CHARMM internal coordinates of N, CA and C (Angstrom, degrees):
IC EDIT
DIST 1 N 1 CA 1.4346
DIST 1 CA 1 C 1.5323
ANGL 1 N 1 CA 1 C 108.65
DIST 1 C 2 N 1.3187
ANGL 1 CA 1 C 2 N 116.62
DIHE 1 N 1 CA 1 C 2 N 137.02
DIST 2 N 2 CA 1.4385
ANGL 1 C 2 N 2 CA 122.91
DIHE 1 CA 1 C 2 N 2 CA 179.36
DIST 2 CA 2 C 1.5164
ANGL 2 N 2 CA 2 C 110.38
DIHE 1 C 2 N 2 CA 2 C -85.86
DIST 2 C 3 N 1.3197
ANGL 2 CA 2 C 3 N 116.47
DIHE 2 N 2 CA 2 C 3 N 134.33
DIST 3 N 3 CA 1.4565
ANGL 2 C 3 N 3 CA 121.50
DIHE 2 CA 2 C 3 N 3 CA 177.97
DIST 3 CA 3 C 1.5349
ANGL 3 N 3 CA 3 C 108.71
DIHE 2 C 3 N 3 CA 3 C -75.87
DIST 3 C 4 N 1.3233
ANGL 3 CA 3 C 4 N 115.94
DIHE 3 N 3 CA 3 C 4 N 135.28
DIST 4 N 4 CA 1.4577
ANGL 3 C 4 N 4 CA 121.04
DIHE 3 CA 3 C 4 N 4 CA 177.20
DIST 4 CA 4 C 1.5149
ANGL 4 N 4 CA 4 C 110.16
DIHE 3 C 4 N 4 CA 4 C -110.44
DIST 4 C 5 N 1.3350
ANGL 4 CA 4 C 5 N 116.69
DIHE 4 N 4 CA 4 C 5 N 141.56
DIST 5 N 5 CA 1.4683
ANGL 4 C 5 N 5 CA 120.58
DIHE 4 CA 4 C 5 N 5 CA 175.93
DIST 5 CA 5 C 1.5118
ANGL 5 N 5 CA 5 C 110.79
DIHE 4 C 5 N 5 CA 5 C -100.64
DIST 5 C 6 N 1.3064
ANGL 5 CA 5 C 6 N 118.71
DIHE 5 N 5 CA 5 C 6 N 17.11
DIST 6 N 6 CA 1.4431
ANGL 5 C 6 N 6 CA 121.67
DIHE 5 CA 5 C 6 N 6 CA -179.21
DIST 6 CA 6 C 1.5056
ANGL 6 N 6 CA 6 C 111.33
DIHE 5 C 6 N 6 CA 6 C -124.03
DIST 6 C 7 N 1.3209
ANGL 6 CA 6 C 7 N 115.10
DIHE 6 N 6 CA 6 C 7 N 146.27
DIST 7 N 7 CA 1.4685
ANGL 6 C 7 N 7 CA 120.84
DIHE 6 CA 6 C 7 N 7 CA 173.71
DIST 7 CA 7 C 1.5407
ANGL 7 N 7 CA 7 C 106.57
DIHE 6 C 7 N 7 CA 7 C -132.84
DIST 7 C 8 N 1.2899
ANGL 7 CA 7 C 8 N 116.06
DIHE 7 N 7 CA 7 C 8 N 156.90
DIST 8 N 8 CA 1.4697
ANGL 7 C 8 N 8 CA 120.27
DIHE 7 CA 7 C 8 N 8 CA 179.28
DIST 8 CA 8 C 1.5019
ANGL 8 N 8 CA 8 C 110.32
DIHE 7 C 8 N 8 CA 8 C -118.18
DIST 8 C 9 N 1.3137
ANGL 8 CA 8 C 9 N 115.42
DIHE 8 N 8 CA 8 C 9 N 149.32
DIST 9 N 9 CA 1.4532
ANGL 8 C 9 N 9 CA 122.10
DIHE 8 CA 8 C 9 N 9 CA 174.45
DIST 9 CA 9 C 1.5024
ANGL 9 N 9 CA 9 C 107.83
DIHE 8 C 9 N 9 CA 9 C -122.17
DIST 9 C 10 N 1.3091
ANGL 9 CA 9 C 10 N 115.02
DIHE 9 N 9 CA 9 C 10 N 139.45
DIST 10 N 10 CA 1.4711
ANGL 9 C 10 N 10 CA 120.70
DIHE 9 CA 9 C 10 N 10 CA 178.17
DIST 10 CA 10 C 1.5287
ANGL 10 N 10 CA 10 C 108.58
DIHE 9 C 10 N 10 CA 10 C -116.64
DIST 10 C 11 N 1.3132
ANGL 10 CA 10 C 11 N 115.40
DIHE 10 N 10 CA 10 C 11 N 129.29
DIST 11 N 11 CA 1.4637
ANGL 10 C 11 N 11 CA 121.19
DIHE 10 CA 10 C 11 N 11 CA -177.33
DIST 11 CA 11 C 1.5302
ANGL 11 N 11 CA 11 C 109.46
DIHE 10 C 11 N 11 CA 11 C -113.66
DIST 11 C 12 N 1.3061
ANGL 11 CA 11 C 12 N 113.87
DIHE 11 N 11 CA 11 C 12 N 145.72
DIST 12 N 12 CA 1.4710
ANGL 11 C 12 N 12 CA 119.48
DIHE 11 CA 11 C 12 N 12 CA 175.09
DIST 12 CA 12 C 1.5102
ANGL 12 N 12 CA 12 C 108.63
DIHE 11 C 12 N 12 CA 12 C -70.50
DIST 12 C 13 N 1.3433
ANGL 12 CA 12 C 13 N 117.86
DIHE 12 N 12 CA 12 C 13 N 160.42
DIST 13 N 13 CA 1.4635
ANGL 12 C 13 N 13 CA 120.91
DIHE 12 CA 12 C 13 N 13 CA -173.43
DIST 13 CA 13 C 1.5324
ANGL 13 N 13 CA 13 C 114.81
DIHE 12 C 13 N 13 CA 13 C -57.00
DIST 13 C 14 N 1.3078
ANGL 13 CA 13 C 14 N 118.91
DIHE 13 N 13 CA 13 C 14 N -27.60
DIST 14 N 14 CA 1.4785
ANGL 13 C 14 N 14 CA 119.54
DIHE 13 CA 13 C 14 N 14 CA -178.71
DIST 14 CA 14 C 1.5108
ANGL 14 N 14 CA 14 C 113.02
DIHE 13 C 14 N 14 CA 14 C -74.22
DIST 14 C 15 N 1.3255
ANGL 14 CA 14 C 15 N 119.21
DIHE 14 N 14 CA 14 C 15 N -7.52
DIST 15 N 15 CA 1.4501
ANGL 14 C 15 N 15 CA 122.64
DIHE 14 CA 14 C 15 N 15 CA 178.41
DIST 15 CA 15 C 1.5090
ANGL 15 N 15 CA 15 C 109.92
DIHE 14 C 15 N 15 CA 15 C -106.17
DIST 15 C 16 N 1.3315
ANGL 15 CA 15 C 16 N 116.20
DIHE 15 N 15 CA 15 C 16 N 137.49
DIST 16 N 16 CA 1.4677
ANGL 15 C 16 N 16 CA 121.62
DIHE 15 CA 15 C 16 N 16 CA 177.35
DIST 16 CA 16 C 1.5222
ANGL 16 N 16 CA 16 C 109.33
DIHE 15 C 16 N 16 CA 16 C -97.41
DIST 16 C 17 N 1.3328
ANGL 16 CA 16 C 17 N 118.81
DIHE 16 N 16 CA 16 C 17 N 105.88
DIST 17 N 17 CA 1.4481
ANGL 16 C 17 N 17 CA 120.58
DIHE 16 CA 16 C 17 N 17 CA -174.72
DIST 17 CA 17 C 1.5200
ANGL 17 N 17 CA 17 C 112.83
DIHE 16 C 17 N 17 CA 17 C -60.54
DIST 17 C 18 N 1.3266
ANGL 17 CA 17 C 18 N 117.85
DIHE 17 N 17 CA 17 C 18 N -32.85
DIST 18 N 18 CA 1.4810
ANGL 17 C 18 N 18 CA 120.49
DIHE 17 CA 17 C 18 N 18 CA -179.82
DIST 18 CA 18 C 1.5306
ANGL 18 N 18 CA 18 C 109.54
DIHE 17 C 18 N 18 CA 18 C -68.93
DIST 18 C 19 N 1.3338
ANGL 18 CA 18 C 19 N 116.43
DIHE 18 N 18 CA 18 C 19 N -40.29
DIST 19 N 19 CA 1.4775
ANGL 18 C 19 N 19 CA 119.40
DIHE 18 CA 18 C 19 N 19 CA 176.99
DIST 19 CA 19 C 1.5203
ANGL 19 N 19 CA 19 C 110.81
DIHE 18 C 19 N 19 CA 19 C -63.96
DIST 19 C 20 N 1.3198
ANGL 19 CA 19 C 20 N 116.88
DIHE 19 N 19 CA 19 C 20 N -39.80
DIST 20 N 20 CA 1.4551
ANGL 19 C 20 N 20 CA 120.75
DIHE 19 CA 19 C 20 N 20 CA 179.84
DIST 20 CA 20 C 1.5464
ANGL 20 N 20 CA 20 C 109.11
DIHE 19 C 20 N 20 CA 20 C -65.82
DIST 20 C 21 N 1.3267
ANGL 20 CA 20 C 21 N 117.01
DIHE 20 N 20 CA 20 C 21 N -44.63
DIST 21 N 21 CA 1.4664
ANGL 20 C 21 N 21 CA 120.90
DIHE 20 CA 20 C 21 N 21 CA 178.91
DIST 21 CA 21 C 1.5219
ANGL 21 N 21 CA 21 C 110.54
DIHE 20 C 21 N 21 CA 21 C -59.45
DIST 21 C 22 N 1.3543
ANGL 21 CA 21 C 22 N 117.15
DIHE 21 N 21 CA 21 C 22 N -44.40
DIST 22 N 22 CA 1.4692
ANGL 21 C 22 N 22 CA 121.05
DIHE 21 CA 21 C 22 N 22 CA -179.73
DIST 22 CA 22 C 1.5067
ANGL 22 N 22 CA 22 C 110.72
DIHE 21 C 22 N 22 CA 22 C -62.01
DIST 22 C 23 N 1.3590
ANGL 22 CA 22 C 23 N 117.26
DIHE 22 N 22 CA 22 C 23 N -44.20
DIST 23 N 23 CA 1.4574
ANGL 22 C 23 N 23 CA 120.07
DIHE 22 CA 22 C 23 N 23 CA -179.11
DIST 23 CA 23 C 1.5413
ANGL 23 N 23 CA 23 C 112.13
DIHE 22 C 23 N 23 CA 23 C -66.36
DIST 23 C 24 N 1.3156
ANGL 23 CA 23 C 24 N 116.24
DIHE 23 N 23 CA 23 C 24 N -38.72
DIST 24 N 24 CA 1.4643
ANGL 23 C 24 N 24 CA 118.79
DIHE 23 CA 23 C 24 N 24 CA 176.44
DIST 24 CA 24 C 1.5354
ANGL 24 N 24 CA 24 C 110.57
DIHE 23 C 24 N 24 CA 24 C -64.32
DIST 24 C 25 N 1.3325
ANGL 24 CA 24 C 25 N 117.30
DIHE 24 N 24 CA 24 C 25 N -37.69
DIST 25 N 25 CA 1.4671
ANGL 24 C 25 N 25 CA 120.49
DIHE 24 CA 24 C 25 N 25 CA 177.17
DIST 25 CA 25 C 1.5138
ANGL 25 N 25 CA 25 C 110.94
DIHE 24 C 25 N 25 CA 25 C -64.40
DIST 25 C 26 N 1.3272
ANGL 25 CA 25 C 26 N 117.73
DIHE 25 N 25 CA 25 C 26 N -38.21
DIST 26 N 26 CA 1.4616
ANGL 25 C 26 N 26 CA 121.54
DIHE 25 CA 25 C 26 N 26 CA 178.04
DIST 26 CA 26 C 1.5267
ANGL 26 N 26 CA 26 C 110.20
DIHE 25 C 26 N 26 CA 26 C -64.34
DIST 26 C 27 N 1.3310
ANGL 26 CA 26 C 27 N 116.10
DIHE 26 N 26 CA 26 C 27 N -45.67
DIST 27 N 27 CA 1.4528
ANGL 26 C 27 N 27 CA 120.62
DIHE 26 CA 26 C 27 N 27 CA -179.34
DIST 27 CA 27 C 1.5322
ANGL 27 N 27 CA 27 C 108.80
DIHE 26 C 27 N 27 CA 27 C -63.71
DIST 27 C 28 N 1.3310
ANGL 27 CA 27 C 28 N 116.93
DIHE 27 N 27 CA 27 C 28 N -43.37
DIST 28 N 28 CA 1.4448
ANGL 27 C 28 N 28 CA 120.27
DIHE 27 CA 27 C 28 N 28 CA -179.09
DIST 28 CA 28 C 1.5294
ANGL 28 N 28 CA 28 C 110.76
DIHE 27 C 28 N 28 CA 28 C -59.84
DIST 28 C 29 N 1.3345
ANGL 28 CA 28 C 29 N 117.62
DIHE 28 N 28 CA 28 C 29 N -43.02
DIST 29 N 29 CA 1.4599
ANGL 28 C 29 N 29 CA 121.48
DIHE 28 CA 28 C 29 N 29 CA 179.33
DIST 29 CA 29 C 1.5288
ANGL 29 N 29 CA 29 C 110.89
DIHE 28 C 29 N 29 CA 29 C -64.14
DIST 29 C 30 N 1.3388
ANGL 29 CA 29 C 30 N 116.42
DIHE 29 N 29 CA 29 C 30 N -41.58
DIST 30 N 30 CA 1.4539
ANGL 29 C 30 N 30 CA 120.84
DIHE 29 CA 29 C 30 N 30 CA 179.04
DIST 30 CA 30 C 1.5197
ANGL 30 N 30 CA 30 C 112.26
DIHE 29 C 30 N 30 CA 30 C -60.96
DIST 30 C 31 N 1.3295
ANGL 30 CA 30 C 31 N 115.73
DIHE 30 N 30 CA 30 C 31 N -33.08
DIST 31 N 31 CA 1.4679
ANGL 30 C 31 N 31 CA 121.34
DIHE 30 CA 30 C 31 N 31 CA -178.01
DIST 31 CA 31 C 1.5491
ANGL 31 N 31 CA 31 C 112.59
DIHE 30 C 31 N 31 CA 31 C -94.14
DIST 31 C 32 N 1.3460
ANGL 31 CA 31 C 32 N 117.02
DIHE 31 N 31 CA 31 C 32 N -1.43
DIST 32 N 32 CA 1.4477
ANGL 31 C 32 N 32 CA 120.29
DIHE 31 CA 31 C 32 N 32 CA 175.87
DIST 32 CA 32 C 1.5193
ANGL 32 N 32 CA 32 C 115.69
DIHE 31 C 32 N 32 CA 32 C 88.89
DIST 32 C 33 N 1.3138
ANGL 32 CA 32 C 33 N 118.18
DIHE 32 N 32 CA 32 C 33 N 20.71
DIST 33 N 33 CA 1.4617
ANGL 32 C 33 N 33 CA 122.31
DIHE 32 CA 32 C 33 N 33 CA 177.31
DIST 33 CA 33 C 1.5194
ANGL 33 N 33 CA 33 C 109.08
DIHE 32 C 33 N 33 CA 33 C -103.87
DIST 33 C 34 N 1.3245
ANGL 33 CA 33 C 34 N 114.45
DIHE 33 N 33 CA 33 C 34 N 108.84
DIST 34 N 34 CA 1.4821
ANGL 33 C 34 N 34 CA 121.32
DIHE 33 CA 33 C 34 N 34 CA -174.10
DIST 34 CA 34 C 1.5240
ANGL 34 N 34 CA 34 C 111.06
DIHE 33 C 34 N 34 CA 34 C -120.04
DIST 34 C 35 N 1.3149
ANGL 34 CA 34 C 35 N 114.98
DIHE 34 N 34 CA 34 C 35 N 154.21
DIST 35 N 35 CA 1.4369
ANGL 34 C 35 N 35 CA 120.69
DIHE 34 CA 34 C 35 N 35 CA 172.71
DIST 35 CA 35 C 1.5288
ANGL 35 N 35 CA 35 C 110.37
DIHE 34 C 35 N 35 CA 35 C -68.33
DIST 35 C 36 N 1.3207
ANGL 35 CA 35 C 36 N 117.49
DIHE 35 N 35 CA 35 C 36 N 149.17
DIST 36 N 36 CA 1.4517
ANGL 35 C 36 N 36 CA 121.64
DIHE 35 CA 35 C 36 N 36 CA -177.34
DIST 36 CA 36 C 1.5200
ANGL 36 N 36 CA 36 C 114.66
DIHE 35 C 36 N 36 CA 36 C -106.28
DIST 36 C 37 N 1.3247
ANGL 36 CA 36 C 37 N 115.22
DIHE 36 N 36 CA 36 C 37 N -15.73
DIST 37 N 37 CA 1.4700
ANGL 36 C 37 N 37 CA 118.07
DIHE 36 CA 36 C 37 N 37 CA -178.84
DIST 37 CA 37 C 1.5103
ANGL 37 N 37 CA 37 C 109.95
DIHE 36 C 37 N 37 CA 37 C -156.35
DIST 37 C 38 N 1.2821
ANGL 37 CA 37 C 38 N 116.19
DIHE 37 N 37 CA 37 C 38 N 170.66
DIST 38 N 38 CA 1.4522
ANGL 37 C 38 N 38 CA 121.03
DIHE 37 CA 37 C 38 N 38 CA 177.96
DIST 38 CA 38 C 1.5059
ANGL 38 N 38 CA 38 C 113.08
DIHE 37 C 38 N 38 CA 38 C 80.11
DIST 38 C 39 N 1.3447
ANGL 38 CA 38 C 39 N 116.99
DIHE 38 N 38 CA 38 C 39 N -168.68
DIST 39 N 39 CA 1.4643
ANGL 38 C 39 N 39 CA 121.60
DIHE 38 CA 38 C 39 N 39 CA -175.99
DIST 39 CA 39 C 1.5074
ANGL 39 N 39 CA 39 C 115.38
DIHE 38 C 39 N 39 CA 39 C -65.41
DIST 39 C 40 N 1.3276
ANGL 39 CA 39 C 40 N 116.40
DIHE 39 N 39 CA 39 C 40 N -19.82
DIST 40 N 40 CA 1.4646
ANGL 39 C 40 N 40 CA 119.12
DIHE 39 CA 39 C 40 N 40 CA -178.95
DIST 40 CA 40 C 1.5412
ANGL 40 N 40 CA 40 C 113.30
DIHE 39 C 40 N 40 CA 40 C -104.94
DIST 40 C 41 N 1.3369
ANGL 40 CA 40 C 41 N 115.54
DIHE 40 N 40 CA 40 C 41 N 15.44
DIST 41 N 41 CA 1.4798
ANGL 40 C 41 N 41 CA 119.37
DIHE 40 CA 40 C 41 N 41 CA -179.14
DIST 41 CA 41 C 1.5264
ANGL 41 N 41 CA 41 C 108.48
DIHE 40 C 41 N 41 CA 41 C -57.62
DIST 41 C 42 N 1.3251
ANGL 41 CA 41 C 42 N 114.43
DIHE 41 N 41 CA 41 C 42 N 141.65
DIST 42 N 42 CA 1.4556
ANGL 41 C 42 N 42 CA 123.23
DIHE 41 CA 41 C 42 N 42 CA 177.04
DIST 42 CA 42 C 1.5292
ANGL 42 N 42 CA 42 C 113.84
DIHE 41 C 42 N 42 CA 42 C 68.47
DIST 42 C 43 N 1.3285
ANGL 42 CA 42 C 43 N 116.58
DIHE 42 N 42 CA 42 C 43 N 11.49
DIST 43 N 43 CA 1.4801
ANGL 42 C 43 N 43 CA 121.84
DIHE 42 CA 42 C 43 N 43 CA 173.95
DIST 43 CA 43 C 1.5246
ANGL 43 N 43 CA 43 C 107.92
DIHE 42 C 43 N 43 CA 43 C -113.98
DIST 43 C 44 N 1.3128
ANGL 43 CA 43 C 44 N 116.16
DIHE 43 N 43 CA 43 C 44 N 162.41
DIST 44 N 44 CA 1.4459
ANGL 43 C 44 N 44 CA 118.97
DIHE 43 CA 43 C 44 N 44 CA 179.73
DIST 44 CA 44 C 1.5346
ANGL 44 N 44 CA 44 C 111.07
DIHE 43 C 44 N 44 CA 44 C -56.62
DIST 44 C 45 N 1.3267
ANGL 44 CA 44 C 45 N 115.77
DIHE 44 N 44 CA 44 C 45 N 136.76
DIST 45 N 45 CA 1.4865
ANGL 44 C 45 N 45 CA 120.96
DIHE 44 CA 44 C 45 N 45 CA -174.37
DIST 45 CA 45 C 1.5234
ANGL 45 N 45 CA 45 C 110.46
DIHE 44 C 45 N 45 CA 45 C -118.05
DIST 45 C 46 N 1.3538
ANGL 45 CA 45 C 46 N 115.62
DIHE 45 N 45 CA 45 C 46 N 109.73
DIST 46 N 46 CA 1.4533
ANGL 45 C 46 N 46 CA 118.01
DIHE 45 CA 45 C 46 N 46 CA 175.60
DIST 46 CA 46 C 1.5124
ANGL 46 N 46 CA 46 C 112.56
DIHE 45 C 46 N 46 CA 46 C -58.43
DIST 46 C 47 N 1.3426
ANGL 46 CA 46 C 47 N 119.11
DIHE 46 N 46 CA 46 C 47 N -36.26
DIST 47 N 47 CA 1.4619
ANGL 46 C 47 N 47 CA 120.12
DIHE 46 CA 46 C 47 N 47 CA -179.93
DIST 47 CA 47 C 1.5284
ANGL 47 N 47 CA 47 C 111.95
DIHE 46 C 47 N 47 CA 47 C -66.51
DIST 47 C 48 N 1.3278
ANGL 47 CA 47 C 48 N 117.91
DIHE 47 N 47 CA 47 C 48 N -39.35
DIST 48 N 48 CA 1.4694
ANGL 47 C 48 N 48 CA 120.45
DIHE 47 CA 47 C 48 N 48 CA 175.96
DIST 48 CA 48 C 1.5190
ANGL 48 N 48 CA 48 C 110.33
DIHE 47 C 48 N 48 CA 48 C -66.10
DIST 48 C 49 N 1.3186
ANGL 48 CA 48 C 49 N 116.65
DIHE 48 N 48 CA 48 C 49 N -36.33
DIST 49 N 49 CA 1.4709
ANGL 48 C 49 N 49 CA 121.17
DIHE 48 CA 48 C 49 N 49 CA 178.35
DIST 49 CA 49 C 1.5177
ANGL 49 N 49 CA 49 C 110.49
DIHE 48 C 49 N 49 CA 49 C -64.09
DIST 49 C 50 N 1.3390
ANGL 49 CA 49 C 50 N 118.19
DIHE 49 N 49 CA 49 C 50 N -46.99
DIST 50 N 50 CA 1.4608
ANGL 49 C 50 N 50 CA 121.91
DIHE 49 CA 49 C 50 N 50 CA 179.97
DIST 50 CA 50 C 1.5100
ANGL 50 N 50 CA 50 C 111.98
DIHE 49 C 50 N 50 CA 50 C -66.38
DIST 50 C 51 N 1.3457
ANGL 50 CA 50 C 51 N 116.35
DIHE 50 N 50 CA 50 C 51 N -37.07
DIST 51 N 51 CA 1.4695
ANGL 50 C 51 N 51 CA 119.39
DIHE 50 CA 50 C 51 N 51 CA 177.81
DIST 51 CA 51 C 1.5334
ANGL 51 N 51 CA 51 C 110.54
DIHE 50 C 51 N 51 CA 51 C -65.04
DIST 51 C 52 N 1.3601
ANGL 51 CA 51 C 52 N 116.60
DIHE 51 N 51 CA 51 C 52 N -38.36
DIST 52 N 52 CA 1.4791
ANGL 51 C 52 N 52 CA 120.55
DIHE 51 CA 51 C 52 N 52 CA 178.17
DIST 52 CA 52 C 1.5351
ANGL 52 N 52 CA 52 C 110.39
DIHE 51 C 52 N 52 CA 52 C -65.43
DIST 52 C 53 N 1.3188
ANGL 52 CA 52 C 53 N 117.55
DIHE 52 N 52 CA 52 C 53 N -38.75
DIST 53 N 53 CA 1.4491
ANGL 52 C 53 N 53 CA 120.59
DIHE 52 CA 52 C 53 N 53 CA 176.29
DIST 53 CA 53 C 1.5331
ANGL 53 N 53 CA 53 C 110.62
DIHE 52 C 53 N 53 CA 53 C -62.72
DIST 53 C 54 N 1.3343
ANGL 53 CA 53 C 54 N 115.41
DIHE 53 N 53 CA 53 C 54 N -44.87
DIST 54 N 54 CA 1.4610
ANGL 53 C 54 N 54 CA 119.71
DIHE 53 CA 53 C 54 N 54 CA -179.56
DIST 54 CA 54 C 1.5463
ANGL 54 N 54 CA 54 C 112.41
DIHE 53 C 54 N 54 CA 54 C -64.46
DIST 54 C 55 N 1.3433
ANGL 54 CA 54 C 55 N 116.65
DIHE 54 N 54 CA 54 C 55 N -32.87
DIST 55 N 55 CA 1.4447
ANGL 54 C 55 N 55 CA 121.37
DIHE 54 CA 54 C 55 N 55 CA 177.98
DIST 55 CA 55 C 1.5379
ANGL 55 N 55 CA 55 C 113.10
DIHE 54 C 55 N 55 CA 55 C -76.71
DIST 55 C 56 N 1.3168
ANGL 55 CA 55 C 56 N 116.42
DIHE 55 N 55 CA 55 C 56 N -10.92
DIST 56 N 56 CA 1.4599
ANGL 55 C 56 N 56 CA 119.82
DIHE 55 CA 55 C 56 N 56 CA -178.31
DIST 56 CA 56 C 1.5160
ANGL 56 N 56 CA 56 C 114.16
DIHE 55 C 56 N 56 CA 56 C 87.99
DIST 56 C 57 N 1.3496
ANGL 56 CA 56 C 57 N 116.99
DIHE 56 N 56 CA 56 C 57 N 10.30
DIST 57 N 57 CA 1.4801
ANGL 56 C 57 N 57 CA 120.56
DIHE 56 CA 56 C 57 N 57 CA 179.72
DIST 57 CA 57 C 1.5313
ANGL 57 N 57 CA 57 C 111.44
DIHE 56 C 57 N 57 CA 57 C -74.00
DIST 57 C 58 N 1.3179
ANGL 57 CA 57 C 58 N 115.01
DIHE 57 N 57 CA 57 C 58 N -24.95
DIST 58 N 58 CA 1.4740
ANGL 57 C 58 N 58 CA 121.12
DIHE 57 CA 57 C 58 N 58 CA -177.19
DIST 58 CA 58 C 1.5046
ANGL 58 N 58 CA 58 C 107.09
DIHE 57 C 58 N 58 CA 58 C -125.23
DIST 58 C 59 N 1.3001
ANGL 58 CA 58 C 59 N 117.49
DIHE 58 N 58 CA 58 C 59 N 130.77
DIST 59 N 59 CA 1.4704
ANGL 58 C 59 N 59 CA 122.58
DIHE 58 CA 58 C 59 N 59 CA 174.52
DIST 59 CA 59 C 1.5034
ANGL 59 N 59 CA 59 C 109.64
DIHE 58 C 59 N 59 CA 59 C -103.83
DIST 59 C 60 N 1.3061
ANGL 59 CA 59 C 60 N 116.62
DIHE 59 N 59 CA 59 C 60 N 134.57
DIST 60 N 60 CA 1.4628
ANGL 59 C 60 N 60 CA 122.67
DIHE 59 CA 59 C 60 N 60 CA -179.43
DIST 60 CA 60 C 1.5475
ANGL 60 N 60 CA 60 C 108.44
DIHE 59 C 60 N 60 CA 60 C -100.10
DIST 60 C 61 N 1.2991
ANGL 60 CA 60 C 61 N 114.36
DIHE 60 N 60 CA 60 C 61 N 142.80
DIST 61 N 61 CA 1.4540
ANGL 60 C 61 N 61 CA 120.78
DIHE 60 CA 60 C 61 N 61 CA 171.67
DIST 61 CA 61 C 1.5149
ANGL 61 N 61 CA 61 C 109.35
DIHE 60 C 61 N 61 CA 61 C -128.80
DIST 61 C 62 N 1.3005
ANGL 61 CA 61 C 62 N 115.55
DIHE 61 N 61 CA 61 C 62 N 148.39
DIST 62 N 62 CA 1.4675
ANGL 61 C 62 N 62 CA 120.92
DIHE 61 CA 61 C 62 N 62 CA -179.37
DIST 62 CA 62 C 1.5382
ANGL 62 N 62 CA 62 C 107.79
DIHE 61 C 62 N 62 CA 62 C -97.74
DIST 62 C 63 N 1.3209
ANGL 62 CA 62 C 63 N 115.50
DIHE 62 N 62 CA 62 C 63 N 132.42
DIST 63 N 63 CA 1.4633
ANGL 62 C 63 N 63 CA 119.52
DIHE 62 CA 62 C 63 N 63 CA 176.93
DIST 63 CA 63 C 1.5110
ANGL 63 N 63 CA 63 C 109.92
DIHE 62 C 63 N 63 CA 63 C -68.14
DIST 63 C 64 N 1.3271
ANGL 63 CA 63 C 64 N 115.62
DIHE 63 N 63 CA 63 C 64 N 144.49
DIST 64 N 64 CA 1.4658
ANGL 63 C 64 N 64 CA 120.07
DIHE 63 CA 63 C 64 N 64 CA 176.34
DIST 64 CA 64 C 1.5037
ANGL 64 N 64 CA 64 C 112.14
DIHE 63 C 64 N 64 CA 64 C -71.21
DIST 64 C 65 N 1.3184
ANGL 64 CA 64 C 65 N 117.08
DIHE 64 N 64 CA 64 C 65 N 160.71
DIST 65 N 65 CA 1.4717
ANGL 64 C 65 N 65 CA 120.96
DIHE 64 CA 64 C 65 N 65 CA 178.45
DIST 65 CA 65 C 1.4777
ANGL 65 N 65 CA 65 C 111.15
DIHE 64 C 65 N 65 CA 65 C -75.31
END
COOR INIT
IC SEED 1 N 1 CA 1 C
IC BUILD
């Protein structure tokens, strides 16, 4: 089996995937997670942000109601 470096996310119609991607990129930039190569180099990187969460570098909390 070939290892893949890509994952996909599927959103229900009420969610705008481009808006979500933009917001994740903003959060990534605010926290210092940037792309290292390609067209998004030196900009906030949602993939670096998600990898940091998975590694335990970032802890998430849910806002109260």
